[in-house]
N, C-alpha and C positions, 0 to 999 in steps of 0.2 A: 598278319600280326606275328611277331617273333615268338617262337616256342620258348617255354620256361621250364624250370625245375618241376613245377606242378604238372606240366604236360606229361612228364615221364610216369608219374603216379597215376594220372588219369588214364593213360594208355593201359596200364596193368588192370585197373579197375574195370575197364571196358573190354578186357580180353584181347587187346590188340598188341601184337608183338612189335618190339622196338628194333629199328635198323640204325646202326651206328658205324661210322668210319672215322679214320684219322685224316687230318690234313695239316700241312706245315707251311703253306704259302698262300698268297693272295689268289692267283688264278685257279688253283685247285679248290680252294674254299668257295670261290665264286661259282665254279662249275657244280660243286656238290650242293650248293645252296638251293639249286633248282631240282634236286633229286628226291625230295620227300623223305629225307633222313630225319631222325629224331634227335640225333646228337652228332656233332663234329667234335672230336677230341684232338687237341694239340698234344699229342703224346710225347713223352720223353724217348719213345722209340725213334724219334728224329735223330737221336744220337747215332743210331746204326744206319738207318735208311737214307738219311740226308747228309750227316756229317762224317760218316765212315768210322765211328768209334766201334770197338768190339762189343760193347754193351751199353746200358743206360747209366751206369754208375758214375760217370764223369760229366754228365750233362749239367750245365750251370743254370742258375736263375737268369742270367743275362741272355743266354741262348734261348731259353724257353720264352722269355718276354719278347724277344725279337720276333720269333715265329708266331707268337700269340697275336701281336699287333697286326701282322700280315694277314693272318686268318680272319681276325675280327673285321678287317676292312672288306673282306670278300663275303663273309657270311652275315647277311642282314636278316634272315628269317629263321635260321636253324640255331638251336641251343648250342653254345660253345663252351666246352670245359677244357681246362689246361691241367697237365700233371704238375704237382709239386715235386720237383726233382730231388734226388738224394741229397740229404743234408740241409734241406730248406725248411724243415719243420721239426727241428730237434726239441724245441720248447714251445709252449703255447704262444708266447709273445712273438717268437720268430715266425711261427706258422701264420699268425694273424697278420703280421707285417708283410709277409710274402704273398699271402692271399689278397691283400689290398693292392699290391703291385699288379697282380694278375687282373683284378677287377678294373684297375685304372687302364690296363692295356687292352681291355675289351672283352675279357672272358666273362661268361655268365656264371661260372662255377669253377671249383678246383677239385682235383682228384687226389686222394692220399692213399698210399699203400700201407696196410697193416691193420691190426685188430685192436684188442683191448689196450695195448700200449699207446695207441694213437688217440684215445678218447679225449684226453685233455686238449690236444691240438685241434681235434675236430670241433669240440665244444667252443673253443676260443674263436674259431673261424665262423661258426654258425652264429655266435653271439654278436658278431659284427655284421650279420645279415647277408653273408655270402654262402650260397648253397655248396654243399660238399657231396661228392661221390666217393664211396668207399671202394677198396680194392683188396680182395682176399684170394687165397690160394697161392699160386706161384707169384712171388713178388720179384719182378725183374731187378729192382734196385738192390736186392740181396743175393743176386745170382752167384757172386764170387764166394760169399760165405757159405752158400748152400751147395756149391759145387756143380752148378748146372741147372737146367730146366727140367723139373720133375712134376709128375701129376701128384696133386695133394688130396688128402682125405681118404686114402684107401684103408689106412689102419684106424682102429677104434680111437686111438689117442688123437690122431690128426683130425678125424671126423668130429669128435667131441669139441676139440679146440676151435675148429672152424664154425661150428654151430654156436658156440658161446660168443665168438667174435662177431658173427653176423647179427645176432640178436642184440648185442650191445651197440653195434653201429646203428642199427635201425632205431633203437630206443633213444640214441643221441640225436637223431633227426636227419640222417643222411637221406638224400633224395633218390639214391640208387646205389647198388653195389655191383662192381665188376667182379666176376668170378673167372680167374684165369687158371687153366689147367686143373680145375677141380674135378675129382672123380665124378663122372656123370650121374650115378645114382644119388650121390650126396648133393650135387648141384640141383637135381630135381627136387629133393627133399627141402632144401633151402628155399627154392622158388615157391613151393607150396606153403611153407611156414611163414615166410616174410610178407609183410604188407607192401614194403617198398620193392620196386622192380629189381630183378637180377639181370645183369647183362653179361652173357657168357663169351669167352674166347677160349676155344679148345676144351669146353666143359660140357659138351653134349647138346642135344637139341631141345632140352626141356626148360631152358631159362626163359625169362620174359623178353629177352632180346639178344641180339648178337652184335659184337663189335670186331672188326678186323683192321689191320694196318692196310691202308689203301694200296700201298705198293704190292702187297701180296694178292690183292684182288685183281689188279690190272696188269700184273706181270712186269712191274717196273724194277724189281730187285731180284734178278734171276740167280744170284749167287747163293741165296738161301731162301727156302720157302717152307713154312711150317706144314706139317702133315695135315693139319685140320683146315688149312686155307685152300680153297678151290679157286684157281685163277680163272677169270672170266674174260681176259684179254691178254695180248702179248705186246705190251707197249714197248718193252725193251727191244724186241726185234724190230718194231716199226721205227724206233728212233735210229737204230743202227742202219736200217735199210735206207732211210731218208738221208742220213749223214753220208753214207757211202755214195749214194746217187749224186749228192751235191759235190762231194770231193771229186768224183769221176768226171762230172760235167765241167767243173771248174778247171781241172787239169787238162781236159781235152780242148 
């Protein structure tokens, strides 16, 4: 039976940690579907690791829908969520319309970046029966205006703001909240205070689960690797080894 939004909350209630990865295409999703993951995210990180953009800010709805359809064809058992890209949820009506497009493309939920300012959009999507995952801390879609990737929640002001945002998102009905680059002590506090699960990325070990970009886990994007991501394979090396062997054999 396919996992659902309820499965995420059930895992937290049972004290079981959540394992989550990204996927952007059919074969990868099909492989990951057999790996006992709790969530496959079609992240707008595809802008960087698949499309070669410098960041996620220019990823379009058309691109996200294209990759969501591919992943949905491969993931038959695992809960699939898709990122609402930058500019796709500026109003409640637009957010609802685009969330419907993701649902029609095969996503089981959508993820939205931001806190209190996003509540009208979150509520509009939830009212349509589409599960929503929140995203707090470092918001990649705002990387240009924030001048880079920075740990959030070290200061009292930031900490208080994130606490308010997290509790507001939970009260609105999100099924989980991704915490990206949140100061680990604060991430731990949020995890204890919230009933909905927290899914960390670069936010320490105390969240209810962890999510990483698959390319960082398998070593498929050697040009940049976050400090918090531990590679467990070197697929980039193997691709080049195989391609060079093919080229050498063919030319010989």
